[in-house]
FIKEKE-493167 format. One line per field, with one value per residue (C-alpha): x, y negated, z negated; chain; residue number from 1. Coordinates in pm, whole numbers, plus 50000, padded with zeros to 5 digits. Example, Ala and Ser with C-alpha at 12.3 -4.5 7.8 and 13.67 -1.06 7.14 Angstrom:
px = [51230_51367]
py = [50450_50106]
pz = [49220_49286]
chain = [A_A]
resi = [1_2]
This chain:
px = [33046_32742_32789_32550_32569_32307_32049_31862_32009_32331_32580_32640_32909_32817_33081_32917_33044_32894_32924_33100_33032_32905_32531_32556_32655_32393_32126_32224_32232_31875_31741_31885_31779_31400_31420_31205_31416_31721_31852_32133_32310_32723_32855_33204_33285_33679_33640_33332_33185_32839_32795_32433_32233_31924_31746_31769_31418_31274_31512_31792_32127_31961_31706_32011_32173_31836_31784_32132_32058_31729_31935_32149_32449_32616_32613_32755_32817_33154_33320_33418_33786_33768_33764_33791_33484_33712_33843_33467_33541_33859_33671_33447_33764_33915_33594_33569_33928_33844_33518_33682_33938_33672_33480_33760_33879_33504_33459_33818_33643_33387_33625_33836_33516_33384_33777_33751_33426_33541_33834_33650_33795_33559_33696_33338_33270_32878_32650_32546_32923_32910_32583_32732_33049_32839_32568_32772_32946_32570_32450_32703_32981_32693_32471_32613_32501_32186_32140_32279_32024_31768_31809_31912_31569_31401_31520_31386_31726_31959_32332_32567_32446_32148_32337_32524_32202_32011_32256_32370_32064_31959_32274_32227_31869_31941_32195_31957_31728_31981_32062_31730_31638_31962_32182_32511_32475_32672_32693_33070_32905_32751_33032_33283_33100_33043_33419_33563_33311_33361_33762_33726_33542_33744_34051_33833_33710_34054_34237_33943_34003_34362_34231_33996_34341_34480_34255_34378_34733_34681_34501_34804_35052_34868_35115_34929_35044_35170_35334_35111_35243_35049_34987_35253_35513_35507_35491_35238_35185_34843_34669_34656_34259_34270_34432_34245_34312_34492_34702_35077_35258_35650_35815_36190_36458_36382_36000_35696_35474_35154_34923_34887_35001_35244_35584_35586_35940_36220_36407_36426_36502_36160_36103_35828_35872_35578_35323_35402_35653_35924_36261_36472_36403_36260_36352_36055_36074_35876_35530_35594_35291_35424_35171_35095_35275_35602_35941_36119_36527_36695_36513_36319_35981_35653_35363_35038_34776_34532_34371_34375_34189_33926_34064_34419_34601_34652_34280_34152_34399_34233_33880_34086_34157_33785_33634_33870_33806_33420_33418_33640_33446_33315_33472_33204_33288_33098_33001_32823_32627_32511_32434_32093_31942_32143_31997_31648_31756_31888_31566_31363_31592_31531_31162_31137_31342_31162_30805_30981_31045_30779_30524_30732_30793_30557_30840_30894_31275_31367_31220_31372_31734_31792_31620_31881_32175_32090_32126_32438_32662_32524_32633_32909_33227_33401_33278_33368_33751_33765_33896_34040_34218_34389_34478_34606_34880_34929_35032_35281_35420_35449_35565_35868_36004_35924_35550_35269_34919_34634_34323_34173_34013_34351_34453_34180_34190_34541_34325_34330_34601_34677_34867_35125_35186_35506_35551_35926_36057_36106_35956_36171_36444_36581_36543_36948_37045_37343_37665_37678_37932_38198_38333_38645_38753_39105_39079_39111_38765_38886_39045_38733_38518_38737_38648_38276_38263_38428_38189_37899_38001_37804_37504_37245_37091_37021_37260_37555_37535_37558_37846_38013_37969_38142_38424_38478_38420_38707_38920_38924_38974_38730_38866_38704_38513_38541_38240_37996_37685_37327_37228_36855_36720_37035_37319_37601_37903_38236_38624_38787_39182_39203_38966_38638_38401_38036_37823_37465_37227_37311_37153_37380_37688_37528_37462_37796_37942_38049_38037_37861_37953_38241_37986_37680_37700_37778_37508_37204_37328_37330_36975_36846_36960_36757_37005_37042_37333_37523_37763_38076_38273_38545_38527_38939_39202_39106_38741_38530_38521_38353_38538_38304_38004_37859_37573_37347_37051_36814_36937_36773_36666_36852_36603_36413_36507_36481_36091_35999_36141_35948_35637_35658_35747_35447_35225_35143_35170_35416_35369_35594_35426_35636_35634_35957_35980_35979_36357_36444_36165_36259_36615_36511_36274_36548_36754_36472_36394_36034_35962_35845_35437_35527_35591_35391_35582_35450_35138_34986_34741_34421_34620_34735_34372_34264_34501_34404_34053_34083_34246_33965_33697_33879_33803_34175_34290_34509_34776_34954_35290_35417_35533_35468_35154_35090_35051_34795_34435_34620_34673_34328_34191_34380_34247_34597_34762_35119_35317_35706_35758_36021_35790_35539_35296_34983_35107_35139_34790_34609_34736_34648_34982_35325_35651_35863_36191_36175_36261_36072_36137_35856_35576_35612_35634_35380_35126_35268_35131_34816_34750_34813_34620_34312_34319_34333_34047_33866_33966_33845_33503_33448_33539_33296_32997_33085_33091_32749_32611_32737_32676_32320_32172_32380_32212_31861_31884_32010_32332_32531_32383_32435_32778_32904_32779_32974_33256_33249_33189_33490_33689_33537_33690_34022_34077_33991_34256_34507_34473_34531_34856_35017_35087_35333_35610_35577_35930_35944_36128_36454_36496_36778_36690_36489_36572_36377_36053_35783_35461_35230_34974_34744_34701_34420_34189]
py = [13626_13665_13610_13447_13062_13098_13342_13203_13163_13312_13183_13291_13227_13251_13243_13023_12982_12801_12431_12172_11850_11662_11687_12074_12019_11798_12014_12353_12201_12049_12406_12590_12373_12392_12726_12858_12958_12786_12506_12362_12403_12274_12361_12327_12247_12274_12604_12699_12818_12771_12791_12842_12804_13002_13221_13586_13652_13492_13548_13761_13743_13898_13610_13331_13489_13467_13115_13026_13235_13077_12715_12858_12960_13300_13404_13689_13671_13633_13929_13869_13739_13475_13584_13240_13144_13038_13416_13462_13215_13434_13631_13315_13155_13370_13412_13048_13028_13295_13083_12791_12935_13068_12785_12542_12789_12768_12417_12339_12396_12161_11869_11920_11895_11603_11427_11517_11360_11030_11011_11093_11456_11687_12076_12174_12437_12580_12459_12848_12891_12565_12663_12981_12865_12609_12848_13087_12756_12608_12879_13103_12832_12611_12823_12697_12347_12486_12694_12412_12144_12364_12410_12027_11946_12213_12075_11714_11559_11521_11584_11565_11917_11765_11495_11764_11987_11699_11562_11851_12005_11741_11707_12106_12068_11801_12034_12286_12067_11938_12281_12382_12086_12154_11882_11862_11945_11765_12037_11888_11662_11918_12194_11930_11786_12138_12219_11909_11861_12250_12174_11852_12114_12360_12127_12001_12361_12468_12205_12249_12606_12513_12287_12578_12822_12669_12913_13213_13084_13028_13376_13536_13394_13606_13914_14223_14442_14430_14632_14691_14798_15080_15153_15393_15197_15323_15083_15137_14970_14840_14610_14246_14259_14529_14325_14192_13897_14021_14310_14261_14270_14302_14057_14197_13931_13806_13905_13679_13660_13798_13630_13335_13409_13356_13522_13768_13907_13797_13488_13386_13059_13047_12842_12663_12416_12583_12543_12234_12030_12057_12051_12279_12607_12602_12805_13027_13243_13363_13139_12972_12960_13111_13047_13320_13329_13145_13332_13459_13424_13618_13781_14072_13913_14070_13843_13870_13775_13480_13414_13621_13544_13276_13164_13155_12854_12965_13048_12688_12581_12777_12649_12313_12321_12472_12178_11933_12053_12071_11734_11567_11246_11395_11169_11102_11073_10756_11006_11209_10910_10780_11105_11156_10826_10781_11126_10988_10636_10782_10997_10704_10489_10802_10844_10448_10433_10726_10568_10226_10345_10570_10280_10059_10318_10559_10805_11109_11129_10764_10813_11118_11010_10694_10913_11192_10960_10809_11134_11219_10863_10909_11229_11186_11326_11059_11038_11422_11361_11035_11191_11540_11410_11125_11403_11620_11400_11301_11641_11643_11312_11410_11767_11623_11426_11684_11603_11835_11678_11887_11690_11358_11339_11351_11032_10831_10873_10638_10369_10120_10339_10151_10420_10659_10910_11134_11436_11417_11786_11902_11573_11293_11491_11842_12151_12198_11924_11696_11708_11398_11383_11572_11487_11697_11700_11693_11432_11674_11670_11853_12165_12203_12159_12427_12665_12601_12674_12984_13085_13006_13203_13530_13299_13199_12946_12569_12416_12694_12567_12197_12283_12509_12240_11980_12198_12286_11870_11796_12057_12302_12670_12858_13167_13474_13572_13890_14042_13808_13807_13598_13526_13499_13139_13001_13002_13246_13380_13503_13565_13326_13281_13482_13264_13369_13062_13015_12755_12674_12454_12329_12616_12861_12637_12630_12984_13057_12888_12591_12246_12004_11721_11569_11525_11481_11143_11167_11438_11219_10925_11126_11269_10956_10877_11156_11375_11737_11834_12149_12253_12450_12608_12875_13188_13169_13265_13093_12879_12888_12546_12288_12215_11936_11862_11879_11673_11731_11496_11502_11496_11261_11360_11168_10878_10924_10577_10403_10563_10410_10081_10075_10140_09889_09637_09780_09651_10024_10092_10398_10615_10867_11180_11430_11661_11580_11368_11021_10993_11197_11049_10702_10766_10916_10604_10363_10534_10510_10134_10200_10016_10156_10116_10331_10651_10864_11152_11476_11499_11827_11934_11806_11479_11419_11484_11243_10979_10973_10978_10695_10520_10582_10518_10150_10158_10239_10497_10742_10966_11232_11383_11710_12066_12288_12497_12204_11977_12193_12054_11698_11718_11874_11585_11296_11108_11185_11491_11517_11847_11880_12192_12325_12347_12645_12791_12671_12310_12345_12477_12293_11958_11800_11684_11880_11730_11988_11823_11776_11373_11148_10849_11085_10920_10585_10692_10910_10639_10413_10713_10759_10427_10374_10714_10550_10272_10479_10668_10355_10199_10549_10528_10159_10230_10545_10355_10015_10275_10377_10044_09913_10207_10266_09989_10029_10334_10269_09985_10219_10077_10406_10727_11080_11114_10738_10836_11137_10968_10671_10965_11128_10768_10720_11022_10968_10679_10778_11032_10801_10594_10904_10976_10637_10758_11021_10746_10726_10717_10638_10383_10423_10772_11003_11136_11473_11826_11995_12154_12372_12224_12260_12539_12535_12863_13064_13253]
pz = [30061_29824_29449_29149_29115_28827_28659_28972_29223_29468_29703_30026_30287_30681_30968_31217_31566_31875_31652_31911_31711_31402_31539_31542_31158_31081_31269_31096_30774_30831_30978_30675_30390_30536_30447_30182_29876_30033_29771_29963_30245_30312_30700_30739_31124_31067_30899_31145_30788_30576_30219_30135_29765_29758_29582_29603_29502_29790_30079_30169_30389_30680_30683_30656_30946_31126_31057_31195_31477_31521_31571_31873_31681_31601_31231_31007_30644_30499_30288_29942_29913_30174_30546_30675_30943_31221_31252_31418_31710_31846_32076_32152_32285_32505_32689_32687_32834_33121_33205_33228_33459_33680_33670_33768_34071_34205_34173_34351_34708_34631_34535_34842_35090_34872_34908_35302_35334_35186_35402_35702_35749_35563_35579_35740_35485_35565_35304_35222_35104_34883_34766_34693_34502_34285_34150_33931_33819_33707_33583_33418_33354_33237_33072_32735_32801_32902_32547_32353_32514_32469_32075_32046_32201_32015_31681_31758_31891_32199_32244_32517_32635_32694_32901_33128_33181_33305_33521_33691_33716_33937_34141_34193_34265_34515_34667_34719_34885_35137_35222_35301_35459_35698_35575_35421_35055_34771_34507_34376_34122_33938_33921_33866_33564_33424_33473_33308_33038_32922_32951_32705_32466_32476_32389_32097_31970_32015_31772_31533_31420_31322_31044_30897_30787_30429_30217_30433_30359_29986_29936_30122_29832_29560_29465_29562_29264_28910_28657_28376_28039_27918_27551_27534_27670_28028_28313_28577_28928_28968_29203_29082_29087_28799_28534_28248_28034_27722_27912_27929_28251_28309_28558_28651_28787_29136_29110_29155_28816_28941_28644_28450_28103_27822_27743_27478_27521_27719_27880_28231_28452_28639_28971_28969_29263_29479_29233_28953_29182_28958_29157_28929_28747_28416_28133_28002_27641_27396_27373_27687_27928_28326_28626_28871_29210_29050_29070_28797_28896_28627_28347_28215_28115_27922_27992_27831_28063_28024_28371_28671_28991_29065_28700_28747_28856_29211_29228_29137_29390_29649_29520_29555_29895_30035_29830_29985_30326_30274_30127_30347_30542_30896_31144_31388_31751_31925_32210_31970_31797_32090_32306_32145_32217_32551_32708_32648_32785_33121_33133_33141_33361_33635_33569_33622_33913_34094_34015_34125_34454_34525_34463_34695_34962_34924_35068_34850_34952_34887_34553_34450_34590_34373_34062_34141_34197_33819_33694_33872_33814_33413_33368_33085_33270_33120_32810_32749_32848_32674_32338_32451_32736_32489_32229_32462_32573_32223_32128_32388_32306_31961_32021_32173_31899_31635_31514_31546_31544_31518_31617_31736_31355_31185_31479_31391_31038_31067_31173_30870_30672_30314_30151_30206_29888_29932_29715_29599_29620_29961_30131_30010_29834_29927_29747_29706_29483_29495_29255_29057_28851_28645_28286_28175_27808_27955_28201_28482_28682_29010_28797_28598_28908_29091_28745_28804_29144_29045_28786_29021_29298_29193_29167_29457_29188_29370_29105_29222_29544_29482_29256_29540_29816_29589_29551_29945_29964_29769_29922_29617_29603_29351_29206_29224_28938_28748_28523_28664_28465_28443_28090_28116_28069_27976_28272_28356_28251_28394_28380_28623_28622_28339_28129_28000_28109_28028_28200_28166_27936_27604_27417_27554_27422_27107_27066_27159_26842_27056_26898_27175_26970_27191_27500_27370_27417_27783_27843_27664_27891_28210_28130_28053_28429_28542_28612_28545_28302_28315_28041_28065_27782_27710_27488_27481_27228_26896_26829_27149_27300_27556_27888_28019_28172_28550_28647_28960_29077_29330_29694_29929_30259_30532_30636_30321_30213_30563_30594_30287_30372_30743_30566_30345_30608_30806_30524_30396_29993_29915_29622_29511_29305_29134_28861_28693_28352_28421_28377_28674_28890_28801_28893_29232_29328_29255_29510_29734_29711_29501_29211_28895_28948_29275_29120_28924_28734_28566_28795_28886_29179_29013_28936_29284_29376_29124_29220_29599_29536_29309_29585_29841_29596_29595_29970_30067_30373_30221_30402_30182_30236_30089_30151_29860_29745_29446_29749_29974_29791_29791_30174_30240_30058_30174_30478_30624_30549_30630_30576_30608_30862_30637_30358_30211_30511_30322_30301_30672_30701_30481_30695_30965_31078_31032_31100_31269_31220_30854_30898_30645_30945_31119_30900_31028_31371_31321_31188_31525_31758_31571_31603_31955_32029_31846_32079_32362_32262_32199_32545_32701_32562_32595_32997_32992_32833_33046_33350_33308_33204_33550_33747_33625_33743_34114_34126_34037_34293_34568_34575_34546_34733_34539_34689_34610_34261_34218_34360_34130_33847_33948_33944_33610_33498_33657_33503_33200_33237_33374_33080_32832_33038_32967_32609_32764_32776_32368_32192_31813_31689_31464_31510_31708_32060_31901_32022_32296_32122_32259_32315_31980_32023_31720_31539_31676_31439]
chain = [A_A_A_A_A_A_A_A_A_A_A_A_A_A_A_A_A_A_A_A_A_A_A_A_A_A_A_A_A_A_A_A_A_A_A_A_A_A_A_A_A_A_A_A_A_A_A_A_A_A_A_A_A_A_A_A_A_A_A_A_A_A_A_A_A_A_A_A_A_A_A_A_A_A_A_A_A_A_A_A_A_A_A_A_A_A_A_A_A_A_A_A_A_A_A_A_A_A_A_A_A_A_A_A_A_A_A_A_A_A_A_A_A_A_A_A_A_A_A_A_A_A_A_A_A_A_A_A_A_A_A_A_A_A_A_A_A_A_A_A_A_A_A_A_A_A_A_A_A_A_A_A_A_A_A_A_A_A_A_A_A_A_A_A_A_A_A_A_A_A_A_A_A_A_A_A_A_A_A_A_A_A_A_A_A_A_A_A_A_A_A_A_A_A_A_A_A_A_A_A_A_A_A_A_A_A_A_A_A_A_A_A_A_A_A_A_A_A_A_A_A_A_A_A_A_A_A_A_A_A_A_A_A_A_A_A_A_A_A_A_A_A_A_A_A_A_A_A_A_A_A_A_A_A_A_A_A_A_A_A_A_A_A_A_A_A_A_A_A_A_A_A_A_A_A_A_A_A_A_A_A_A_A_A_A_A_A_A_A_A_A_A_A_A_A_A_A_A_A_A_A_A_A_A_A_A_A_A_A_A_A_A_A_A_A_A_A_A_A_A_A_A_A_A_A_A_A_A_A_A_A_A_A_A_A_A_A_A_A_A_A_A_A_A_A_A_A_A_A_A_A_A_A_A_A_A_A_A_A_A_A_A_A_A_A_A_A_A_A_A_A_A_A_A_A_A_A_A_A_A_A_A_A_A_A_A_A_A_A_A_A_A_A_A_A_A_A_A_A_A_A_A_A_A_A_A_A_A_A_A_A_A_A_A_A_A_A_A_A_A_A_A_A_A_A_A_A_A_A_A_A_A_A_A_A_A_A_A_A_A_A_A_A_A_A_A_A_A_A_A_A_A_A_A_A_A_A_A_A_A_A_A_A_A_A_A_A_A_A_A_A_A_A_A_A_A_A_A_A_A_A_A_A_A_A_A_A_A_A_A_A_A_A_A_A_A_A_A_A_A_A_A_A_A_A_A_A_A_A_A_A_A_A_A_A_A_A_A_A_A_A_A_A_A_A_A_A_A_A_A_A_A_A_A_A_A_A_A_A_A_A_A_A_A_A_A_A_A_A_A_A_A_A_A_A_A_A_A_A_A_A_A_A_A_A_A_A_A_A_A_A_A_A_A_A_A_A_A_A_A_A_A_A_A_A_A_A_A_A_A_A_A_A_A_A_A_A_A_A_A_A_A_A_A_A_A_A_A_A_A_A_A_A_A_A_A_A_A_A_A_A_A_A_A_A_A_A_A_A_A_A_A_A_A_A_A_A_A_A_A_A_A_A_A_A_A_A_A_A_A_A_A_A_A_A_A_A_A_A_A_A_A_A_A_A_A_A_A_A_A_A_A_A_A_A_A_A_A_A_A_A_A_A_A_A_A_A_A_A_A_A_A_A_A_A_A_A_A_A_A_A_A_A_A_A_A_A_A_A_A_A_A_A_A_A_A_A_A_A_A_A_A_A_A_A_A_A_A_A_A_A_A_A_A_A_A_A_A_A_A_A_A_A_A_A_A_A_A_A]
resi = [1_2_3_4_5_6_7_8_9_10_11_12_13_14_15_16_17_18_19_20_21_22_23_24_25_26_27_28_29_30_31_32_33_34_35_36_37_38_39_40_41_42_43_44_45_46_47_48_49_50_51_52_53_54_55_56_57_58_59_60_61_62_63_64_65_66_67_68_69_70_71_72_73_74_75_76_77_78_79_80_81_82_83_84_85_86_87_88_89_90_91_92_93_94_95_96_97_98_99_100_101_102_103_104_105_106_107_108_109_110_111_112_113_114_115_116_117_118_119_120_121_122_123_124_125_126_127_128_129_130_131_132_133_134_135_136_137_138_139_140_141_142_143_144_145_146_147_148_149_150_151_152_153_154_155_156_157_158_159_160_161_162_163_164_165_166_167_168_169_170_171_172_173_174_175_176_177_178_179_180_181_182_183_184_185_186_187_188_189_190_191_192_193_194_195_196_197_198_199_200_201_202_203_204_205_206_207_208_209_210_211_212_213_214_215_216_217_218_219_220_221_222_223_224_225_226_227_228_229_230_231_232_233_234_235_236_237_238_239_240_241_242_243_244_245_246_247_248_249_250_251_252_253_254_255_256_257_258_259_260_261_262_263_264_265_266_267_268_269_270_271_272_273_274_275_276_277_278_279_280_281_282_283_284_285_286_287_288_289_290_291_292_293_294_295_296_297_298_299_300_301_302_303_304_305_306_307_308_309_310_311_312_313_314_315_316_317_318_319_320_321_322_323_324_325_326_327_328_329_330_331_332_333_334_335_336_337_338_339_340_341_342_343_344_345_346_347_348_349_350_351_352_353_354_355_356_357_358_359_360_361_362_363_364_365_366_367_368_369_370_371_372_373_374_375_376_377_378_379_380_381_382_383_384_385_386_387_388_389_390_391_392_393_394_395_396_397_398_399_400_401_402_403_404_405_406_407_408_409_410_411_412_413_414_415_416_417_418_419_420_421_422_423_424_425_426_427_428_429_430_431_432_433_434_435_436_437_438_439_440_441_442_443_444_445_446_447_448_449_450_451_452_453_454_455_456_457_458_459_460_461_462_463_464_465_466_467_468_469_470_471_472_473_474_475_476_477_478_479_480_481_482_483_484_485_486_487_488_489_490_491_492_493_494_495_496_497_498_499_500_501_502_503_504_505_506_507_508_509_510_511_512_513_514_515_516_517_518_519_520_521_522_523_524_525_526_527_528_529_530_531_532_533_534_535_536_537_538_539_540_541_542_543_544_545_546_547_548_549_550_551_552_553_554_555_556_557_558_559_560_561_562_563_564_565_566_567_568_569_570_571_572_573_574_575_576_577_578_579_580_581_582_583_584_585_586_587_588_589_590_591_592_593_594_595_596_597_598_599_600_601_602_603_604_605_606_607_608_609_610_611_612_613_614_615_616_617_618_619_620_621_622_623_624_625_626_627_628_629_630_631_632_633_634_635_636_637_638_639_640_641_642_643_644_645_646_647_648_649_650_651_652_653_654_655_656_657_658_659_660_661_662_663_664_665_666_667_668_669_670_671_672_673_674_675_676_677_678_679_680_681_682_683_684_685_686_687_688_689_690_691_692_693_694_695_696_697_698_699_700_701_702_703_704_705_706_707_708_709_710_711_712_713_714_715_716_717_718_719_720_721_722_723_724_725_726_727_728_729_730_731_732_733_734_735_736_737_738_739_740_741_742_743_744_745_746_747_748_749]
């Protein structure tokens, strides 16, 4: 991607591989911005992508790629159209898995030898064999740590790679010296540190790649072709990218509208829920605006194009998602924040230890052994496992109850959560509405409902499904329709039981010559109550006449009201966002137990972003729950994005959490698990640092030897893992037993 930003500047997208933590992001941004000709640089760790604003007269893409590679990362330009930078990490992920498997297999005999020595029953493996097993782990599997340490130090800082390289090199060097001196070597500390820290890094990287795919999902929703209407009246199928503003496209029933535009001919019911959040189809006729990506249900439309590509609604939503992900606050791991000074601190302690023992004893070995022990015991194995071990266990526990959690950053975001915002349609309510009432002029509501169900037998409209369900629930038989036809943007007509019936909106009734006065009061009252009104009339012998009304209303998801109550009782503000009209929104909110001030109606994607940002600006941490395309930018911008698994794929990709069972009660359950998980992470980090604070003096004063240091380091790691495993028994309260679900596998690039 290389596009002009202004008359003097250009913007380039670079796919970056090899980043592992926030320290990598900060270092890469610093290196890029120091390049002459670079105006600014923004690096996204979840998307594995850098966006650079630069002066094309002073440098080009090749120089930018070289700058990234000079920092120790891989880089390549992102092509126009939005290939996600995470795709570049697929091959690297496969290599990492293979390398980890080999490293673990080579480390196992070393671990068994150490365990045998501790219990007085060593395996008796010769020193040269232990050396041979440890060497590939140290210099092949551990090469990434040496490389990362080198570039970190060259950049003027330090990270966990420095600690790993320093400690394992010292332990490996001691083992080599022991072999050459004819003693029994201890290579296990170095091999185990590399293997375990590599496993933790892999778990984190695997989760990170799943967070950067929302833009790809949005791009996949763009219609690829359109029927362009030529000047001579012919239709030609062309790529959407070739449609220019002002040109006319033809959209047939059942097709997706390919562009933003204005209807110039035809009428149709258009389902806009995936973009506007509106739960019911909207009539669109001459002069009405339509949005690219929405579905034409039942009419032939001619649309004059007003916007395509990046300027269209869907294109702007793609930009919103990308911007929201790029500006999302980066959650800094405590390990990453302190690893810089900790590495230098440990090196200083080891140096002081060697000098102190050397001056006191005059013996080189007496000086080297305590110093090496300091480096071994300070290796951040528990530090590296503290977060990914808890996350791995939490993922499994959550999945058993229908919750897919993407990464530790999402879990940490739930700490101090103050507000949960719900999209209405598809989240708190179901797509198919409920039958809400019938009003028959002759007083026989059941007979009218049966006729209505008969008319709708030829339709797949959501209202048709609601009417059919209501008739079945009352044990009514729906007569078969004859001559069913859809009336674009109005309703349907059919002959049922020998009667010519019409069913649709009030415009259909009026246009058919039927006087609506007898039912106008009831219809108005139902509409004020937030119900959708369907009129039924008959073109029979004599004058056409009205027969009655049927009302449908939003169908609450099971557990929606209970979920709202549970969140409120937990002290969390609940807000419902919807594209519906205020009356419909208020009616649904009342059934959920929400007060008027907790409802925001008529909001679009940009509005949802603004609502979230206002809360965040006030210092509140916000969660967003949704399922549609219109929710994707808000899901990405919120501190915690939660997608209903039955919703659009883009919402699932943009969110940090997916509710696989589609139950609103999983939202308070998720927050409880997230808070418990964060507590475990903090406990593990406190333990890992506390262990070093205690163990370092013991190693420096000679209380620990290298073997004891390796054993203590391993025990520290086991304690961290054991604390993480305590989450396996987590069970959400207030929910029925969950179905058995597979373990979550975040999507790979």
